[in-house]
PDB file of N, CA, C, O and CB in Angstrom:
ATOM      1  N   MET A   1       0.908  -0.913   0.202  1.00  0.00           N
ATOM      2  CA  MET A   1       0.059  -0.021  -0.082  1.00  0.00           C
ATOM      3  C   MET A   1       0.834   0.991  -0.139  1.00  0.00           C
ATOM      4  O   MET A   1       0.526   1.915  -0.892  1.00  0.00           O
ATOM      5  CB  MET A   1      -0.981   0.094   0.693  1.00  0.00           C
ATOM      6  N   ASP A   2       2.153   1.065   0.727  1.00  0.00           N
ATOM      7  CA  ASP A   2       3.294   1.960   0.755  1.00  0.00           C
ATOM      8  C   ASP A   2       3.701   2.890  -0.660  1.00  0.00           C
ATOM      9  O   ASP A   2       4.045   4.053  -0.876  1.00  0.00           O
ATOM     10  CB  ASP A   2       4.475   1.017   1.130  1.00  0.00           C
ATOM     11  N   TYR A   3       3.462   1.724  -1.428  1.00  0.00           N
ATOM     12  CA  TYR A   3       4.033   1.890  -3.180  1.00  0.00           C
ATOM     13  C   TYR A   3       2.684   2.806  -3.629  1.00  0.00           C
ATOM     14  O   TYR A   3       2.453   3.950  -4.021  1.00  0.00           O
ATOM     15  CB  TYR A   3       4.194  -0.038  -4.368  1.00  0.00           C
ATOM     16  N   LEU A   4       2.126   1.871  -3.395  1.00  0.00           N
ATOM     17  CA  LEU A   4       0.716   3.186  -3.894  1.00  0.00           C
ATOM     18  C   LEU A   4       0.453   4.965  -3.771  1.00  0.00           C
ATOM     19  O   LEU A   4       0.297   6.003  -4.415  1.00  0.00           O
ATOM     20  CB  LEU A   4      -0.554   2.793  -2.983  1.00  0.00           C
ATOM     21  N   GLU A   5       0.535   4.441  -2.575  1.00  0.00           N
ATOM     22  CA  GLU A   5       0.796   5.920  -1.808  1.00  0.00           C
ATOM     23  C   GLU A   5       2.019   7.291  -2.276  1.00  0.00           C
ATOM     24  O   GLU A   5       1.909   8.517  -2.315  1.00  0.00           O
ATOM     25  CB  GLU A   5       1.298   5.402  -0.273  1.00  0.00           C
ATOM     26  N   ASN A   6       3.247   6.255  -2.600  1.00  0.00           N
ATOM     27  CA  ASN A   6       4.821   6.951  -2.501  1.00  0.00           C
ATOM     28  C   ASN A   6       4.245   7.454  -4.161  1.00  0.00           C
ATOM     29  O   ASN A   6       4.441   8.624  -4.489  1.00  0.00           O
ATOM     30  CB  ASN A   6       6.730   5.585  -2.241  1.00  0.00           C
ATOM     31  N   LEU A   7       3.562   6.524  -5.112  1.00  0.00           N
ATOM     32  CA  LEU A   7       3.276   6.749  -6.790  1.00  0.00           C
ATOM     33  C   LEU A   7       2.896   7.580  -6.991  1.00  0.00           C
ATOM     34  O   LEU A   7       3.334   8.403  -7.794  1.00  0.00           O
ATOM     35  CB  LEU A   7       2.534   6.089  -7.548  1.00  0.00           C
ATOM     36  N   LEU A   8       1.377   7.710  -5.940  1.00  0.00           N
ATOM     37  CA  LEU A   8       0.718   8.366  -6.233  1.00  0.00           C
ATOM     38  C   LEU A   8       1.263  10.580  -5.981  1.00  0.00           C
ATOM     39  O   LEU A   8       0.930  11.618  -6.553  1.00  0.00           O
ATOM     40  CB  LEU A   8      -0.426   7.537  -5.478  1.00  0.00           C
ATOM     41  N   GLU A   9       2.294  10.179  -4.700  1.00  0.00           N
ATOM     42  CA  GLU A   9       2.692  11.440  -4.437  1.00  0.00           C
ATOM     43  C   GLU A   9       3.730  11.773  -5.678  1.00  0.00           C
ATOM     44  O   GLU A   9       4.028  12.863  -6.167  1.00  0.00           O
ATOM     45  CB  GLU A   9       3.320  11.528  -2.931  1.00  0.00           C
ATOM     46  N   LYS A  10       4.013  10.917  -5.890  1.00  0.00           N
ATOM     47  CA  LYS A  10       5.952  11.375  -7.016  1.00  0.00           C
ATOM     48  C   LYS A  10       4.547  11.903  -8.597  1.00  0.00           C
ATOM     49  O   LYS A  10       5.037  12.525  -9.540  1.00  0.00           O
ATOM     50  CB  LYS A  10       7.889   8.641  -7.773  1.00  0.00           C
ATOM     51  N   LEU A  11       3.183  11.615  -8.646  1.00  0.00           N
ATOM     52  CA  LEU A  11       2.380  12.125  -9.550  1.00  0.00           C
ATOM     53  C   LEU A  11       2.170  13.264  -9.157  1.00  0.00           C
ATOM     54  O   LEU A  11       2.458  13.927 -10.153  1.00  0.00           O
ATOM     55  CB  LEU A  11       1.319  11.504  -9.806  1.00  0.00           C
ATOM     56  N   LYS A  12       1.836  14.025  -8.315  1.00  0.00           N
ATOM     57  CA  LYS A  12       1.180  14.765  -8.108  1.00  0.00           C
ATOM     58  C   LYS A  12       1.836  15.945  -7.781  1.00  0.00           C
ATOM     59  O   LYS A  12       1.265  16.982  -7.445  1.00  0.00           O
ATOM     60  CB  LYS A  12       0.455  14.345  -7.433  1.00  0.00           C
ATOM     61  N   GLU A  13       3.261  15.758  -7.898  1.00  0.00           N
ATOM     62  CA  GLU A  13       4.524  16.500  -8.025  1.00  0.00           C
ATOM     63  C   GLU A  13       4.970  16.675  -9.099  1.00  0.00           C
ATOM     64  O   GLU A  13       5.696  17.664  -9.211  1.00  0.00           O
ATOM     65  CB  GLU A  13       5.451  16.070  -7.453  1.00  0.00           C
ATOM     66  N   TRP A  14       4.694  15.648 -10.564  1.00  0.00           N
ATOM     67  CA  TRP A  14       5.021  15.978 -11.580  1.00  0.00           C
ATOM     68  C   TRP A  14       3.825  16.595 -12.227  1.00  0.00           C
ATOM     69  O   TRP A  14       3.754  17.488 -13.071  1.00  0.00           O
ATOM     70  CB  TRP A  14       5.611  15.000 -12.156  1.00  0.00           C
ATOM     71  N   ALA A  15       2.872  15.872 -11.600  1.00  0.00           N
ATOM     72  CA  ALA A  15       1.619  16.870 -13.111  1.00  0.00           C
ATOM     73  C   ALA A  15       2.107  18.762 -12.628  1.00  0.00           C
ATOM     74  O   ALA A  15       2.491  19.634 -13.408  1.00  0.00           O
ATOM     75  CB  ALA A  15      -1.304  16.490 -12.567  1.00  0.00           C
ATOM     76  N   GLN A  16       1.829  18.916 -10.598  1.00  0.00           N
ATOM     77  CA  GLN A  16       2.622  20.064 -10.269  1.00  0.00           C
ATOM     78  C   GLN A  16       3.635  20.882 -10.638  1.00  0.00           C
ATOM     79  O   GLN A  16       3.651  22.100 -10.464  1.00  0.00           O
ATOM     80  CB  GLN A  16       2.929  19.909  -9.583  1.00  0.00           C
ATOM     81  N   LYS A  17       4.901  19.906 -11.395  1.00  0.00           N
ATOM     82  CA  LYS A  17       6.174  20.613 -11.939  1.00  0.00           C
ATOM     83  C   LYS A  17       5.623  21.495 -13.353  1.00  0.00           C
ATOM     84  O   LYS A  17       5.576  22.677 -13.694  1.00  0.00           O
ATOM     85  CB  LYS A  17       7.498  19.314 -12.364  1.00  0.00           C
ATOM     86  N   LEU A  18       5.160  19.858 -14.071  1.00  0.00           N
ATOM     87  CA  LEU A  18       4.271  20.162 -15.679  1.00  0.00           C
ATOM     88  C   LEU A  18       3.380  21.601 -15.843  1.00  0.00           C
ATOM     89  O   LEU A  18       3.333  22.366 -16.806  1.00  0.00           O
ATOM     90  CB  LEU A  18       2.929  18.807 -15.916  1.00  0.00           C
ATOM     91  N   ILE A  19       2.658  21.673 -14.459  1.00  0.00           N
ATOM     92  CA  ILE A  19       1.126  22.703 -15.058  1.00  0.00           C
ATOM     93  C   ILE A  19       2.514  24.087 -14.553  1.00  0.00           C
ATOM     94  O   ILE A  19       3.111  24.677 -15.453  1.00  0.00           O
ATOM     95  CB  ILE A  19      -1.280  22.573 -13.603  1.00  0.00           C
ATOM     96  N   GLU A  20       2.833  24.411 -12.954  1.00  0.00           N
ATOM     97  CA  GLU A  20       3.901  25.678 -13.460  1.00  0.00           C
ATOM     98  C   GLU A  20       4.539  25.574 -14.386  1.00  0.00           C
ATOM     99  O   GLU A  20       4.441  26.706 -14.860  1.00  0.00           O
ATOM    100  CB  GLU A  20       4.877  26.066 -12.710  1.00  0.00           C
ATOM    101  N   ILE A  21       5.373  24.838 -15.263  1.00  0.00           N
ATOM    102  CA  ILE A  21       6.426  24.866 -16.711  1.00  0.00           C
ATOM    103  C   ILE A  21       5.577  26.333 -17.563  1.00  0.00           C
ATOM    104  O   ILE A  21       5.863  27.496 -17.848  1.00  0.00           O
ATOM    105  CB  ILE A  21       6.259  22.850 -17.987  1.00  0.00           C
ATOM    106  N   LEU A  22       4.092  25.134 -17.755  1.00  0.00           N
ATOM    107  CA  LEU A  22       3.122  25.512 -18.870  1.00  0.00           C
ATOM    108  C   LEU A  22       2.357  26.526 -18.306  1.00  0.00           C
ATOM    109  O   LEU A  22       1.973  27.186 -19.272  1.00  0.00           O
ATOM    110  CB  LEU A  22       2.204  24.363 -19.404  1.00  0.00           C
ATOM    111  N   LEU A  23       1.815  27.138 -17.049  1.00  0.00           N
ATOM    112  CA  LEU A  23       1.230  28.007 -16.881  1.00  0.00           C
ATOM    113  C   LEU A  23       1.790  28.937 -15.561  1.00  0.00           C
ATOM    114  O   LEU A  23       1.127  29.392 -14.629  1.00  0.00           O
ATOM    115  CB  LEU A  23       0.017  27.494 -16.899  1.00  0.00           C
ATOM    116  N   GLY A  24       3.442  29.063 -15.861  1.00  0.00           N
ATOM    117  CA  GLY A  24       3.616  30.063 -14.282  1.00  0.00           C
ATOM    118  C   GLY A  24       3.172  29.454 -13.547  1.00  0.00           C
ATOM    119  O   GLY A  24       2.268  28.620 -13.598  1.00  0.00           O
ATOM    120  N   PRO A  25       3.964  29.934 -12.538  1.00  0.00           N
ATOM    121  CA  PRO A  25       4.227  29.328 -11.220  1.00  0.00           C
ATOM    122  C   PRO A  25       2.468  29.763 -10.455  1.00  0.00           C
ATOM    123  O   PRO A  25       1.534  29.913 -11.243  1.00  0.00           O
ATOM    124  CB  PRO A  25       5.932  30.218 -10.331  1.00  0.00           C
ATOM    125  N   GLU A  26       2.199  29.937  -8.773  1.00  0.00           N
ATOM    126  CA  GLU A  26       0.839  29.793  -9.026  1.00  0.00           C
ATOM    127  C   GLU A  26       0.353  30.863  -8.397  1.00  0.00           C
ATOM    128  O   GLU A  26       1.231  31.240  -7.620  1.00  0.00           O
ATOM    129  CB  GLU A  26       0.224  28.564  -8.621  1.00  0.00           C
ATOM    130  N   ALA A  27      -0.645  31.594  -8.320  1.00  0.00           N
ATOM    131  CA  ALA A  27      -0.541  33.048  -8.360  1.00  0.00           C
ATOM    132  C   ALA A  27      -0.734  33.837  -7.233  1.00  0.00           C
ATOM    133  O   ALA A  27      -1.872  33.909  -6.769  1.00  0.00           O
ATOM    134  CB  ALA A  27      -1.352  33.511  -9.203  1.00  0.00           C
ATOM    135  N   GLU A  28       0.212  34.462  -6.695  1.00  0.00           N
ATOM    136  CA  GLU A  28       0.111  34.727  -5.161  1.00  0.00           C
ATOM    137  C   GLU A  28      -0.926  36.025  -5.223  1.00  0.00           C
ATOM    138  O   GLU A  28      -0.945  36.890  -6.098  1.00  0.00           O
ATOM    139  CB  GLU A  28       1.783  35.107  -4.340  1.00  0.00           C
ATOM    140  N   PRO A  29      -1.999  35.897  -3.757  1.00  0.00           N
ATOM    141  CA  PRO A  29      -2.956  36.675  -3.386  1.00  0.00           C
ATOM    142  C   PRO A  29      -2.208  37.891  -3.274  1.00  0.00           C
ATOM    143  O   PRO A  29      -1.321  38.079  -2.442  1.00  0.00           O
ATOM    144  CB  PRO A  29      -3.692  36.236  -2.217  1.00  0.00           C
ATOM    145  N   GLU A  30      -2.729  39.002  -4.445  1.00  0.00           N
ATOM    146  CA  GLU A  30      -2.313  40.449  -3.989  1.00  0.00           C
ATOM    147  C   GLU A  30      -2.559  40.616  -3.028  1.00  0.00           C
ATOM    148  O   GLU A  30      -3.603  40.300  -2.458  1.00  0.00           O
ATOM    149  CB  GLU A  30      -2.710  41.479  -4.498  1.00  0.00           C
ATOM    150  N   ALA A  31      -1.029  41.527  -2.328  1.00  0.00           N
ATOM    151  CA  ALA A  31      -1.230  42.227  -1.247  1.00  0.00           C
ATOM    152  C   ALA A  31      -2.221  44.233  -0.807  1.00  0.00           C
ATOM    153  O   ALA A  31      -1.922  45.260  -1.416  1.00  0.00           O
ATOM    154  CB  ALA A  31       0.275  42.114  -1.041  1.00  0.00           C
ATOM    155  N   GLU A  32      -3.244  44.162   0.275  1.00  0.00           N
ATOM    156  CA  GLU A  32      -3.804  44.790   0.447  1.00  0.00           C
ATOM    157  C   GLU A  32      -3.043  45.824   0.302  1.00  0.00           C
ATOM    158  O   GLU A  32      -1.958  45.828   0.883  1.00  0.00           O
ATOM    159  CB  GLU A  32      -4.377  44.560   1.239  1.00  0.00           C
ATOM    160  N   PRO A  33      -3.516  47.147  -0.664  1.00  0.00           N
ATOM    161  CA  PRO A  33      -2.830  48.816   0.016  1.00  0.00           C
ATOM    162  C   PRO A  33      -2.814  49.066   1.652  1.00  0.00           C
ATOM    163  O   PRO A  33      -3.642  48.661   2.468  1.00  0.00           O
ATOM    164  CB  PRO A  33      -3.942  50.277  -0.568  1.00  0.00           C
ATOM    165  N   ILE A  34      -1.656  49.834   1.881  1.00  0.00           N
ATOM    166  CA  ILE A  34      -1.713  50.050   3.323  1.00  0.00           C
ATOM    167  C   ILE A  34      -2.620  52.005   3.163  1.00  0.00           C
ATOM    168  O   ILE A  34      -2.393  53.051   2.556  1.00  0.00           O
ATOM    169  CB  ILE A  34       0.409  49.884   4.181  1.00  0.00           C
ATOM    170  N   PRO A  35      -3.556  51.517   4.051  1.00  0.00           N
ATOM    171  CA  PRO A  35      -4.083  53.226   3.930  1.00  0.00           C
ATOM    172  C   PRO A  35      -3.243  54.293   4.129  1.00  0.00           C
ATOM    173  O   PRO A  35      -3.022  54.146   5.331  1.00  0.00           O
ATOM    174  CB  PRO A  35      -5.109  53.619   4.918  1.00  0.00           C
ATOM    175  N   VAL A  36      -2.578  55.327   3.780  1.00  0.00           N
ATOM    176  CA  VAL A  36      -1.556  56.202   4.247  1.00  0.00           C
ATOM    177  C   VAL A  36      -2.247  57.142   4.992  1.00  0.00           C
ATOM    178  O   VAL A  36      -3.372  56.882   5.419  1.00  0.00           O
ATOM    179  CB  VAL A  36      -0.726  56.824   3.197  1.00  0.00           C
ATOM    180  N   PRO A  37      -1.819  57.980   5.155  1.00  0.00           N
ATOM    181  CA  PRO A  37      -2.980  59.507   6.465  1.00  0.00           C
ATOM    182  C   PRO A  37      -2.442  59.977   5.761  1.00  0.00           C
ATOM    183  O   PRO A  37      -1.278  59.595   5.643  1.00  0.00           O
ATOM    184  CB  PRO A  37      -2.946  60.186   8.388  1.00  0.00           C
ATOM    185  N   VAL A  38      -2.969  61.181   4.779  1.00  0.00           N
ATOM    186  CA  VAL A  38      -2.677  62.644   4.228  1.00  0.00           C
ATOM    187  C   VAL A  38      -2.933  63.473   5.085  1.00  0.00           C
ATOM    188  O   VAL A  38      -4.070  63.346   5.541  1.00  0.00           O
ATOM    189  CB  VAL A  38      -3.370  63.091   3.091  1.00  0.00           C
ATOM    190  N   ASN A  39      -2.356  64.267   5.495  1.00  0.00           N
ATOM    191  CA  ASN A  39      -2.695  66.269   6.132  1.00  0.00           C
ATOM    192  C   ASN A  39      -2.885  66.621   4.796  1.00  0.00           C
ATOM    193  O   ASN A  39      -2.051  66.613   3.890  1.00  0.00           O
ATOM    194  CB  ASN A  39      -1.097  67.551   7.065  1.00  0.00           C
ATOM    195  N   GLU A  40      -4.420  67.027   4.753  1.00  0.00           N
ATOM    196  CA  GLU A  40      -4.602  68.039   3.468  1.00  0.00           C
ATOM    197  C   GLU A  40      -4.900  69.480   4.025  1.00  0.00           C
ATOM    198  O   GLU A  40      -5.302  69.585   5.183  1.00  0.00           O
ATOM    199  CB  GLU A  40      -5.953  67.552   2.413  1.00  0.00           C
ATOM    200  N   PRO A  41      -4.780  70.208   3.513  1.00  0.00           N
ATOM    201  CA  PRO A  41      -4.202  71.678   4.316  1.00  0.00           C
ATOM    202  C   PRO A  41      -6.532  71.608   4.396  1.00  0.00           C
ATOM    203  O   PRO A  41      -7.335  70.825   3.887  1.00  0.00           O
ATOM    204  CB  PRO A  41      -2.716  73.669   2.756  1.00  0.00           C
ATOM    205  N   HIS A  42      -6.697  72.773   5.229  1.00  0.00           N
ATOM    206  CA  HIS A  42      -8.332  73.325   5.341  1.00  0.00           C
ATOM    207  C   HIS A  42      -8.029  74.264   4.553  1.00  0.00           C
ATOM    208  O   HIS A  42      -7.153  75.129   4.548  1.00  0.00           O
ATOM    209  CB  HIS A  42      -9.108  73.862   6.823  1.00  0.00           C
ATOM    210  N   ARG A  43      -9.348  73.827   3.502  1.00  0.00           N
ATOM    211  CA  ARG A  43      -9.581  74.880   2.165  1.00  0.00           C
ATOM    212  C   ARG A  43     -10.647  75.528   3.067  1.00  0.00           C
ATOM    213  O   ARG A  43     -11.528  75.463   2.210  1.00  0.00           O
ATOM    214  CB  ARG A  43     -10.195  74.176   0.354  1.00  0.00           C
ATOM    215  N   GLY A  44     -11.196  76.032   3.988  1.00  0.00           N
ATOM    216  CA  GLY A  44     -11.754  76.991   4.297  1.00  0.00           C
ATOM    217  C   GLY A  44     -10.970  78.407   4.378  1.00  0.00           C
ATOM    218  O   GLY A  44      -9.752  78.492   4.222  1.00  0.00           O
ATOM    219  N   ARG A  45     -11.811  79.494   4.638  1.00  0.00           N
ATOM    220  CA  ARG A  45     -11.289  81.165   4.507  1.00  0.00           C
ATOM    221  C   ARG A  45     -10.661  81.661   5.863  1.00  0.00           C
ATOM    222  O   ARG A  45     -10.985  81.258   6.980  1.00  0.00           O
ATOM    223  CB  ARG A  45     -12.691  82.305   4.161  1.00  0.00           C
ATOM    224  N   TYR A  46      -9.734  82.578   5.579  1.00  0.00           N
ATOM    225  CA  TYR A  46      -9.087  82.183   7.091  1.00  0.00           C
ATOM    226  C   TYR A  46      -8.721  83.444   7.329  1.00  0.00           C
ATOM    227  O   TYR A  46      -8.118  84.267   6.642  1.00  0.00           O
ATOM    228  CB  TYR A  46      -7.752  81.044   7.262  1.00  0.00           C
ATOM    229  N   ARG A  47      -9.390  83.489   8.918  1.00  0.00           N
ATOM    230  CA  ARG A  47      -9.859  85.454   8.775  1.00  0.00           C
ATOM    231  C   ARG A  47      -8.101  86.201   9.152  1.00  0.00           C
ATOM    232  O   ARG A  47      -7.938  87.421   9.165  1.00  0.00           O
ATOM    233  CB  ARG A  47     -11.569  86.210  10.706  1.00  0.00           C
TER     234      ARG A  47
END
């Protein structure tokens, strides 16, 4: 039984490598941008 499990594991590894060669590596999720606080000048009238 171990022989079959090892064989299946090797087949999965080979399939993954083949997919990476054909389509490129797995896409990593894009990091969310971190909001940066901006001090905007007050746009009211000065007295």
